[in-house]
C-alpha atoms as a printed R data frame, in Angstrom:
    type eleno elety resid chain resno       x       y       z
1   ATOM     1    CA   MET     A     1 121.531 114.540  80.631
2   ATOM     2    CA   ALA     A     2 122.428 111.265  78.927
3   ATOM     3    CA   ALA     A     3 119.711 109.203  77.323
4   ATOM     4    CA   PRO     A     4 118.497 106.508  79.755
5   ATOM     5    CA   HIS     A     5 119.709 103.637  77.590
6   ATOM     6    CA   VAL     A     6 123.314 104.875  77.744
7   ATOM     7    CA   ALA     A     7 123.351 106.292  81.283
8   ATOM     8    CA   GLY     A     8 124.147 102.951  82.926
9   ATOM     9    CA   GLY     A     9 123.353 101.811  86.441
10  ATOM    10    CA   HIS     A    10 121.153  98.848  85.587
11  ATOM    11    CA   GLU     A    11 122.134  95.221  85.958
12  ATOM    12    CA   ILE     A    12 121.222  93.154  82.908
13  ATOM    13    CA   THR     A    13 119.054  90.191  83.818
14  ATOM    14    CA   VAL     A    14 117.406  87.576  81.674
15  ATOM    15    CA   ARG     A    15 114.595  86.515  83.980
16  ATOM    16    CA   ARG     A    16 111.694  88.931  84.105
17  ATOM    17    CA   GLY     A    17 108.066  88.918  83.181
18  ATOM    18    CA   GLN     A    18 104.563  90.044  84.051
19  ATOM    19    CA   PHE     A    19 101.112  88.647  84.681
20  ATOM    20    CA   TRP     A    20  97.769  89.547  86.212
21  ATOM    21    CA   VAL     A    21  95.838  88.484  89.269
22  ATOM    22    CA   PRO     A    22  92.319  88.729  87.802
23  ATOM    23    CA   GLY     A    23  89.439  90.523  89.425
24  ATOM    24    CA   GLU     A    24  85.860  89.365  89.617
25  ATOM    25    CA   ARG     A    25  83.764  89.205  86.445
26  ATOM    26    CA   VAL     A    26  80.770  91.486  86.773
27  ATOM    27    CA   SER     A    27  77.851  92.284  84.472
28  ATOM    28    CA   THR     A    28  77.297  95.854  83.331
29  ATOM    29    CA   GLU     A    29  75.135  97.561  80.728
30  ATOM    30    CA   HIS     A    30  78.171  97.401  78.435
31  ATOM    31    CA   GLY     A    31  78.729  93.661  78.902
32  ATOM    32    CA   THR     A    32  80.797  91.463  81.203
33  ATOM    33    CA   VAL     A    33  83.845  93.236  82.596
34  ATOM    34    CA   GLN     A    34  86.560  92.546  85.126
35  ATOM    35    CA   ARG     A    35  86.678  94.354  88.462
36  ATOM    36    CA   ALA     A    36  89.999  95.522  89.858
37  ATOM    37    CA   PRO     A    37  92.649  93.144  88.471
38  ATOM    38    CA   LEU     A    38  96.145  93.421  89.936
39  ATOM    39    CA   PHE     A    39  99.136  93.894  87.635
40  ATOM    40    CA   VAL     A    40 102.332  92.079  88.659
41  ATOM    41    CA   GLN     A    41 105.815  92.661  87.247
42  ATOM    42    CA   TRP     A    42 108.541  90.287  88.353
43  ATOM    43    CA   GLU     A    43 112.295  90.081  88.032
44  ATOM    44    CA   ALA     A    44 114.870  87.630  89.349
45  ATOM    45    CA   PRO     A    45 118.644  87.161  89.214
46  ATOM    46    CA   PRO     A    46 120.016  85.294  86.180
47  ATOM    47    CA   GLY     A    47 121.049  82.433  88.462
48  ATOM    48    CA   PRO     A    48 119.425  80.911  91.542
49  ATOM    49    CA   ALA     A    49 117.419  83.317  93.686
50  ATOM    50    CA   HIS     A    50 116.769  83.265  97.410
51  ATOM    51    CA   PRO     A    51 114.009  80.706  98.052
52  ATOM    52    CA   VAL     A    52 111.761  83.346  99.653
53  ATOM    53    CA   PRO     A    53 110.848  86.132  97.188
54  ATOM    54    CA   LEU     A    54 109.812  89.695  97.990
55  ATOM    55    CA   VAL     A    55 106.483  91.325  97.137
56  ATOM    56    CA   LEU     A    56 106.755  95.118  96.882
57  ATOM    57    CA   VAL     A    57 103.571  97.084  97.678
58  ATOM    58    CA   HIS     A    58 103.550 100.805  96.845
59  ATOM    59    CA   GLY     A    59 101.792 103.577  98.724
60  ATOM    60    CA   GLY     A    60  98.656 105.614  98.142
61  ATOM    61    CA   GLY     A    61  98.351 107.365  94.825
62  ATOM    62    CA   GLY     A    62 101.558 105.815  93.532
63  ATOM    63    CA   GLN     A    63 102.233 102.688  91.509
64  ATOM    64    CA   GLY     A    64 104.832  99.964  91.123
65  ATOM    65    CA   THR     A    65 107.241 102.403  89.501
66  ATOM    66    CA   ASP     A    66 107.867 103.785  93.007
67  ATOM    67    CA   TRP     A    67 110.112 100.728  93.438
68  ATOM    68    CA   THR     A    68 111.669 100.513  89.993
69  ATOM    69    CA   GLY     A    69 113.171 103.978  89.553
70  ATOM    70    CA   THR     A    70 113.834 107.379  91.105
71  ATOM    71    CA   PRO     A    71 112.890 110.931  90.047
72  ATOM    72    CA   ASP     A    72 116.401 111.439  88.684
73  ATOM    73    CA   GLY     A    73 116.380 108.187  86.713
74  ATOM    74    CA   ARG     A    74 118.462 105.844  88.862
75  ATOM    75    CA   PRO     A    75 117.517 102.218  89.521
76  ATOM    76    CA   GLY     A    76 115.094 101.806  92.415
77  ATOM    77    CA   TRP     A    77 114.928  99.413  95.336
78  ATOM    78    CA   ALA     A    78 113.556  96.605  93.162
79  ATOM    79    CA   THR     A    79 116.816  96.440  91.212
80  ATOM    80    CA   ARG     A    80 118.892  96.470  94.386
81  ATOM    81    CA   PHE     A    81 116.848  93.613  95.850
82  ATOM    82    CA   VAL     A    82 117.469  91.573  92.711
83  ATOM    83    CA   GLU     A    83 121.187  92.343  92.904
84  ATOM    84    CA   ALA     A    84 121.066  91.059  96.514
85  ATOM    85    CA   GLY     A    85 119.774  87.724  95.237
86  ATOM    86    CA   PHE     A    86 116.012  88.049  95.609
87  ATOM    87    CA   ALA     A    87 113.220  87.512  93.141
88  ATOM    88    CA   VAL     A    88 110.893  90.507  93.381
89  ATOM    89    CA   TYR     A    89 107.234  90.859  92.513
90  ATOM    90    CA   VAL     A    90 106.232  94.502  92.041
91  ATOM    91    CA   VAL     A    91 102.505  95.166  92.010
92  ATOM    92    CA   ASP     A    92 100.313  98.009  90.867
93  ATOM    93    CA   ARG     A    93  97.622  98.079  93.538
94  ATOM    94    CA   CYS     A    94  94.010  97.845  92.373
95  ATOM    95    CA   GLY     A    95  93.060 100.935  90.403
96  ATOM    96    CA   HIS     A    96  96.626 102.268  90.302
97  ATOM    97    CA   GLY     A    97  99.187 102.343  87.480
98  ATOM    98    CA   ARG     A    98  98.621  99.493  85.064
99  ATOM    99    CA   SER     A    99  95.745  98.051  87.106
100 ATOM   100    CA   PRO     A   100  92.726  99.531  85.332
101 ATOM   101    CA   TYR     A   101  90.270 101.750  87.161
102 ATOM   102    CA   HIS     A   102  86.723 102.532  86.124
103 ATOM   103    CA   PRO     A   103  84.709 104.129  88.949
104 ATOM   104    CA   ASP     A   104  81.459 102.486  87.850
105 ATOM   105    CA   VAL     A   105  83.032  99.051  88.259
106 ATOM   106    CA   VAL     A   106  85.793  99.266  90.882
107 ATOM   107    CA   ALA     A   107  84.599 101.953  93.311
108 ATOM   108    CA   PRO     A   108  83.917 105.688  93.300
109 ATOM   109    CA   MET     A   109  87.072 107.655  92.610
110 ATOM   110    CA   GLY     A   110  88.585 110.138  95.019
111 ATOM   111    CA   GLY     A   111  90.085 113.420  93.965
112 ATOM   112    CA   PRO     A   112  93.232 113.790  91.842
113 ATOM   113    CA   PHE     A   113  96.612 113.865  93.587
114 ATOM   114    CA   PRO     A   114  97.805 117.498  93.416
115 ATOM   115    CA   TYR     A   115 101.351 118.820  93.396
116 ATOM   116    CA   GLU     A   116 100.692 120.544  96.703
117 ATOM   117    CA   ALA     A   117  99.843 117.242  98.397
118 ATOM   118    CA   ALA     A   118 102.961 115.607  96.957
119 ATOM   119    CA   LYS     A   119 105.139 118.429  98.251
120 ATOM   120    CA   ALA     A   120 103.548 118.330 101.706
121 ATOM   121    CA   LEU     A   121 104.108 114.584 101.924
122 ATOM   122    CA   PHE     A   122 107.485 114.085 100.281
123 ATOM   123    CA   LEU     A   123 109.323 117.421 100.495
124 ATOM   124    CA   PRO     A   124 107.672 119.787 102.974
125 ATOM   125    CA   ASP     A   125 109.247 123.214 103.218
126 ATOM   126    CA   GLU     A   126 109.511 122.959 106.994
127 ATOM   127    CA   ALA     A   127 111.797 119.920 106.610
128 ATOM   128    CA   ARG     A   128 114.036 121.550 103.989
129 ATOM   129    CA   ASP     A   129 117.091 121.867 106.271
130 ATOM   130    CA   ALA     A   130 116.820 118.360 107.724
131 ATOM   131    CA   GLN     A   131 115.854 116.564 104.507
132 ATOM   132    CA   THR     A   132 119.285 116.699 102.939
133 ATOM   133    CA   GLN     A   133 118.715 113.639 100.749
134 ATOM   134    CA   TRP     A   134 116.104 115.381  98.630
135 ATOM   135    CA   THR     A   135 118.840 116.892  96.483
136 ATOM   136    CA   PHE     A   136 116.521 117.471  93.514
137 ATOM   137    CA   ASP     A   137 114.582 120.627  92.701
138 ATOM   138    CA   ARG     A   138 111.701 121.299  95.094
139 ATOM   139    CA   ASP     A   139 109.497 123.737  93.226
140 ATOM   140    CA   ILE     A   140 106.270 123.028  91.385
141 ATOM   141    CA   GLY     A   141 107.171 123.284  87.718
142 ATOM   142    CA   SER     A   142 110.611 121.699  88.103
143 ATOM   143    CA   ALA     A   143 111.442 118.570  86.119
144 ATOM   144    CA   ASP     A   144 112.213 116.572  89.271
145 ATOM   145    CA   VAL     A   145 108.880 117.333  90.940
146 ATOM   146    CA   ASP     A   146 107.173 116.586  87.617
147 ATOM   147    CA   GLN     A   147 108.781 113.140  87.640
148 ATOM   148    CA   LEU     A   148 107.624 112.592  91.225
149 ATOM   149    CA   VAL     A   149 104.024 113.573  90.562
150 ATOM   150    CA   CYS     A   150 103.575 111.929  87.138
151 ATOM   151    CA   SER     A   151 103.063 108.494  88.701
152 ATOM   152    CA   MET     A   152 100.473 109.654  91.229
153 ATOM   153    CA   GLY     A   153  96.819 109.035  90.490
154 ATOM   154    CA   PRO     A   154  93.522 109.161  92.382
155 ATOM   155    CA   LEU     A   155  92.713 106.762  95.185
156 ATOM   156    CA   PRO     A   156  89.351 105.081  95.582
157 ATOM   157    CA   ALA     A   157  87.138 107.248  97.768
158 ATOM   158    CA   ASP     A   158  86.428 104.242 100.010
159 ATOM   159    CA   LEU     A   159  89.782 103.512 101.651
160 ATOM   160    CA   ALA     A   160  88.528 100.355 103.346
161 ATOM   161    CA   GLU     A   161  87.287  98.858 100.064
162 ATOM   162    CA   SER     A   162  90.569  99.761  98.384
163 ATOM   163    CA   GLN     A   163  92.512  97.891 101.076
164 ATOM   164    CA   ARG     A   164  90.139  94.928 100.961
165 ATOM   165    CA   LEU     A   165  90.569  94.565  97.204
166 ATOM   166    CA   ASP     A   166  94.359  94.823  97.455
167 ATOM   167    CA   ALA     A   167  94.590  92.225 100.215
168 ATOM   168    CA   ASP     A   168  92.393  89.780  98.326
169 ATOM   169    CA   ARG     A   169  94.494  90.054  95.154
170 ATOM   170    CA   LEU     A   170  97.781  89.946  97.045
171 ATOM   171    CA   GLY     A   171  96.612  86.846  98.887
172 ATOM   172    CA   ARG     A   172  95.959  85.191  95.537
173 ATOM   173    CA   LEU     A   173  99.370  86.349  94.329
174 ATOM   174    CA   LEU     A   174 100.918  84.514  97.297
175 ATOM   175    CA   ASP     A   175  98.942  81.420  96.302
176 ATOM   176    CA   ILE     A   176 100.940  81.568  93.060
177 ATOM   177    CA   VAL     A   177 104.429  82.524  94.239
178 ATOM   178    CA   GLY     A   178 104.376  80.881  97.668
179 ATOM   179    CA   GLU     A   179 105.731  82.232 100.929
180 ATOM   180    CA   ALA     A   180 107.167  85.719 100.583
181 ATOM   181    CA   VAL     A   181 108.358  88.770 102.479
182 ATOM   182    CA   LEU     A   182 106.093  91.793 102.050
183 ATOM   183    CA   VAL     A   183 107.832  95.148 101.613
184 ATOM   184    CA   THR     A   184 105.277  97.950 101.893
185 ATOM   185    CA   HIS     A   185 105.457 101.728 101.714
186 ATOM   186    CA   SER     A   186 103.218 104.375 103.290
187 ATOM   187    CA   ALA     A   187  99.536 103.668 102.509
188 ATOM   188    CA   GLY     A   188 100.614 100.205 101.367
189 ATOM   189    CA   GLY     A   189 101.291  99.449 105.041
190 ATOM   190    CA   PRO     A   190  97.672  98.574 105.916
191 ATOM   191    CA   VAL     A   191  97.569  96.306 102.871
192 ATOM   192    CA   GLY     A   192 100.496  94.356 104.330
193 ATOM   193    CA   TRP     A   193  98.714  93.711 107.620
194 ATOM   194    CA   LEU     A   194  95.546  92.681 105.771
195 ATOM   195    CA   THR     A   195  97.422  90.392 103.371
196 ATOM   196    CA   ALA     A   196  98.960  88.601 106.343
197 ATOM   197    CA   ASP     A   197  95.449  88.283 107.748
198 ATOM   198    CA   ALA     A   198  94.281  86.752 104.458
199 ATOM   199    CA   ARG     A   199  97.265  84.370 104.084
200 ATOM   200    CA   PRO     A   200  99.047  84.056 107.447
201 ATOM   201    CA   ASP     A   201 100.942  80.953 106.331
202 ATOM   202    CA   LYS     A   202 102.292  82.688 103.218
203 ATOM   203    CA   VAL     A   203 103.872  85.806 104.789
204 ATOM   204    CA   ALA     A   204 107.379  85.204 106.143
205 ATOM   205    CA   ALA     A   205 107.970  88.762 107.382
206 ATOM   206    CA   ILE     A   206 106.912  92.347 106.736
207 ATOM   207    CA   ALA     A   207 109.240  95.297 106.165
208 ATOM   208    CA   ALA     A   208 106.939  98.301 106.509
209 ATOM   209    CA   ILE     A   209 108.619 101.405 105.103
210 ATOM   210    CA   GLU     A   210 107.108 104.569 106.577
211 ATOM   211    CA   PRO     A   211 103.716 102.876 107.185
212 ATOM   212    CA   MET     A   212 100.483 104.790 107.771
213 ATOM   213    CA   GLY     A   213  99.683 105.444 111.382
214 ATOM   214    CA   PRO     A   214  99.292 105.804 114.242
215 ATOM   215    CA   ALA     A   215  96.449 103.436 115.074
216 ATOM   216    CA   PHE     A   216  92.965 104.882 114.547
217 ATOM   217    CA   ALA     A   217  94.341 107.987 112.806
218 ATOM   218    CA   ARG     A   218  92.140 110.100 110.543
219 ATOM   219    CA   PHE     A   219  93.486 111.465 107.268
220 ATOM   220    CA   PRO     A   220  91.446 114.381 105.924
221 ATOM   221    CA   GLY     A   221  90.297 113.741 102.392
222 ATOM   222    CA   LEU     A   222  91.585 110.149 102.487
223 ATOM   223    CA   GLY     A   223  89.949 108.137 105.265
224 ATOM   224    CA   GLU     A   224  90.419 106.635 108.698
225 ATOM   225    CA   LEU     A   225  92.311 103.676 110.138
226 ATOM   226    CA   THR     A   226  89.093 102.411 111.672
227 ATOM   227    CA   TRP     A   227  90.320  98.991 112.850
228 ATOM   228    CA   GLY     A   228  93.640 100.034 114.348
229 ATOM   229    CA   LEU     A   229  96.232 100.140 111.591
230 ATOM   230    CA   THR     A   230  93.761  99.295 108.820
231 ATOM   231    CA   SER     A   231  90.611 100.829 107.404
232 ATOM   232    CA   ALA     A   232  89.238  97.438 106.336
233 ATOM   233    CA   LYS     A   233  88.282  95.012 109.082
234 ATOM   234    CA   ILE     A   234  91.050  92.708 110.271
235 ATOM   235    CA   THR     A   235  90.735  89.589 112.455
236 ATOM   236    CA   TYR     A   236  91.232  90.030 116.202
237 ATOM   237    CA   ASP     A   237  91.321  87.490 119.021
238 ATOM   238    CA   PRO     A   238  88.970  87.567 120.835
239 ATOM   239    CA   PRO     A   239  86.816  88.560 117.841
240 ATOM   240    CA   ALA     A   240  85.831  92.209 117.703
241 ATOM   241    CA   ASP     A   241  82.631  93.426 116.105
242 ATOM   242    CA   ASP     A   242  83.268  97.071 116.904
243 ATOM   243    CA   PRO     A   243  86.492  99.068 116.456
244 ATOM   244    CA   ALA     A   244  86.163 100.322 120.025
245 ATOM   245    CA   GLU     A   245  86.834  96.765 121.219
246 ATOM   246    CA   VAL     A   246  90.164  96.094 119.521
247 ATOM   247    CA   THR     A   247  92.713  97.858 121.723
248 ATOM   248    CA   GLY     A   248  94.883  95.308 123.484
249 ATOM   249    CA   ARG     A   249  93.573  92.348 121.485
250 ATOM   250    CA   ARG     A   250  95.824  90.167 119.392
251 ATOM   251    CA   ILE     A   251  95.790  89.839 115.626
252 ATOM   252    CA   PRO     A   252  96.329  86.093 115.125
253 ATOM   253    CA   ALA     A   253  97.954  86.509 111.702
254 ATOM   254    CA   LEU     A   254 100.625  88.791 113.196
255 ATOM   255    CA   VAL     A   255 101.465  86.706 116.259
256 ATOM   256    CA   ASP     A   256 105.243  86.044 116.154
257 ATOM   257    CA   MET     A   257 105.428  87.755 112.747
258 ATOM   258    CA   PRO     A   258 108.792  89.524 112.245
259 ATOM   259    CA   VAL     A   259 108.034  93.155 111.403
260 ATOM   260    CA   ALA     A   260 110.411  96.054 110.777
261 ATOM   261    CA   VAL     A   261 109.029  99.599 110.814
262 ATOM   262    CA   VAL     A   262 111.531 101.664 108.802
263 ATOM   263    CA   THR     A   263 111.618 105.454 109.108
264 ATOM   264    CA   GLY     A   264 113.660 108.364 107.827
265 ATOM   265    CA   GLY     A   265 115.134 110.995 110.116
266 ATOM   266    CA   ALA     A   266 113.438 113.958 108.407
267 ATOM   267    CA   SER     A   267 110.042 112.308 107.918
268 ATOM   268    CA   PRO     A   268 106.920 113.319 109.850
269 ATOM   269    CA   PHE     A   269 106.055 109.618 109.959
270 ATOM   270    CA   ALA     A   270 109.001 109.071 112.316
271 ATOM   271    CA   ALA     A   271 107.150 110.852 115.120
272 ATOM   272    CA   PHE     A   272 104.415 108.225 115.423
273 ATOM   273    CA   ALA     A   273 106.467 105.165 114.420
274 ATOM   274    CA   PRO     A   274 107.012 104.103 118.063
275 ATOM   275    CA   GLN     A   275 103.222 104.004 118.489
276 ATOM   276    CA   VAL     A   276 102.928 101.787 115.414
277 ATOM   277    CA   VAL     A   277 105.546  99.406 116.842
278 ATOM   278    CA   GLU     A   278 103.755  99.427 120.203
279 ATOM   279    CA   PHE     A   279 100.412  98.572 118.599
280 ATOM   280    CA   LEU     A   280 101.935  95.765 116.520
281 ATOM   281    CA   THR     A   281 103.735  94.351 119.551
282 ATOM   282    CA   ALA     A   282 100.514  94.369 121.573
283 ATOM   283    CA   ALA     A   283  98.867  92.560 118.656
284 ATOM   284    CA   GLY     A   284 101.491  89.812 118.950
285 ATOM   285    CA   ALA     A   285 104.047  90.721 116.283
286 ATOM   286    CA   ARG     A   286 107.794  90.644 116.842
287 ATOM   287    CA   ALA     A   287 107.976  94.259 115.798
288 ATOM   288    CA   GLN     A   288 111.019  96.502 115.858
289 ATOM   289    CA   ARG     A   289 111.860  99.924 114.575
290 ATOM   290    CA   LEU     A   290 114.646 100.557 112.085
291 ATOM   291    CA   HIS     A   291 115.203 104.306 112.316
292 ATOM   292    CA   LEU     A   292 117.732 105.107 109.612
293 ATOM   293    CA   PRO     A   293 119.705 107.768 111.542
294 ATOM   294    CA   ASP     A   294 120.374 105.149 114.235
295 ATOM   295    CA   LEU     A   295 122.035 103.127 111.472
296 ATOM   296    CA   GLY     A   296 124.110 106.004 110.124
297 ATOM   297    CA   VAL     A   297 121.770 106.904 107.237
298 ATOM   298    CA   THR     A   298 120.619 110.491 107.624
299 ATOM   299    CA   GLY     A   299 118.607 113.201 105.905
300 ATOM   300    CA   ASN     A   300 115.690 111.174 104.591
301 ATOM   301    CA   GLY     A   301 112.025 112.053 104.324
302 ATOM   302    CA   HIS     A   302 108.931 110.011 103.590
303 ATOM   303    CA   GLY     A   303 110.125 109.097 100.091
304 ATOM   304    CA   LEU     A   304 113.307 107.437 101.317
305 ATOM   305    CA   ILE     A   305 112.847 104.660  98.759
306 ATOM   306    CA   PHE     A   306 113.649 107.064  95.917
307 ATOM   307    CA   GLU     A   307 115.670 109.881  97.443
308 ATOM   308    CA   ALA     A   308 119.282 110.622  96.453
309 ATOM   309    CA   ASN     A   309 120.756 107.998  98.800
310 ATOM   310    CA   SER     A   310 118.216 105.268  98.006
311 ATOM   311    CA   ASP     A   311 121.081 102.826  97.440
312 ATOM   312    CA   GLU     A   312 121.992 103.387 101.100
313 ATOM   313    CA   THR     A   313 118.469 103.365 102.555
314 ATOM   314    CA   VAL     A   314 117.805  99.924 101.100
315 ATOM   315    CA   LYS     A   315 120.844  98.268 102.703
316 ATOM   316    CA   PRO     A   316 119.486  98.038 106.282
317 ATOM   317    CA   VAL     A   317 116.285  96.562 104.889
318 ATOM   318    CA   ILE     A   318 118.175  93.924 102.911
319 ATOM   319    CA   ASP     A   319 120.252  93.121 105.992
320 ATOM   320    CA   TRP     A   320 117.139  92.804 108.152
321 ATOM   321    CA   ILE     A   321 115.371  90.538 105.654
322 ATOM   322    CA   LEU     A   322 118.388  88.257 105.282
323 ATOM   323    CA   ALA     A   323 118.921  88.074 109.052
324 ATOM   324    CA   THR     A   324 115.233  87.408 109.663
325 ATOM   325    CA   LEU     A   325 115.033  84.619 107.102
326 ATOM   326    CA   SER     A   326 118.277  82.991 108.256
327 ATOM   327    CA   ALA     A   327 117.067  82.956 111.870
328 ATOM   328    CA   ARG     A   328 113.998  80.840 111.116
C-alpha cells in the first residue's frame, strides 16, 4: 500500500479552512466552560464556486470524516462536491469528532459504538451477496473494518437533545454562510429536518442519504422518532402539543422544500424509504426518492457514501442538486 501522500486521487485546492460555531457558556465547579460547540471544516474550488454551498451532516456515531475519505483511503464525497464546483462545509455534530464532549456539560453519554453494531448497520452478513460494493474485508479484526469503526464514538443518551443541539448550531452556521443545500446521512437526517425548521429561509434543498425512519420508529438502545421523523419537537401546522396529533399535519418549514431521499439497493433502509417520502410529502415537501439501482448504480448498502463505488453514488446526488438549484 502506497503512503497516502503519494497515492494520488486528491485535487489540490488553495481555499480551505475551519472555524467553530460556539456553544453556550455555562458555569461549573471547574469554572466557565462551553457547551457543545460545533466544528466546521470548509473547502472550495480554487476559482469561483456555485453561489449556493453544501453543508454535509454525518450520521449517528460518526463524524465529518465520513464525508472526507473512505475506509480504503480514497477521497470522499466532500472532494467530489468541490470538484463539481461547490463550496462544502463539513461539520462534526455536537459531541462527535472534533466537537468536544463532556457528559457533565453536554448531556449524559450513551454506550460506545461496538464493532458488532457497525457490521449490522454497514455490512450485515445477510446482505453479503447483494452488497457487492463493500469490496473490503468484512471481519472484525480486519484493517478495513478497523478504519470504518475508528471514527465511531458514543452518542448522547438523549437523542432529542442531541438533535436539538445540532439544529441550533447548524442554524447559526447558516447565519454565517447563507442559504445552503443540506446533505445528510442516516441519523443526520432528523437534524436536516430540524435545521430547516430553525432556518426555513436558509435551506435551499435537502438531499437525505439513507435517512432514519420510518416515522415514529423506535431504535433499541438509541431512541425514538417521537415527532414523526425527528426525536426533538418540530413545528407543525396546525400546532401540535402531542406527538399523537401530528399525522397528516404540515411542517411549514418543509412546504415546497425540494427533498431527495437517496437509498442503496442492498440497504435495509431502502425498505422504509417510500414511507419516509410519503410522510414528507404529506408534510408539504416536494419529496422524491432516488433509489440508486433505478439509476444504474447497484450493490450498495447503508454506507454508500464510502463504499467502493462512492465516486458513482455521488453523481446522481450532484445531478439532482444542480437540477434543483437551476429550476428555482
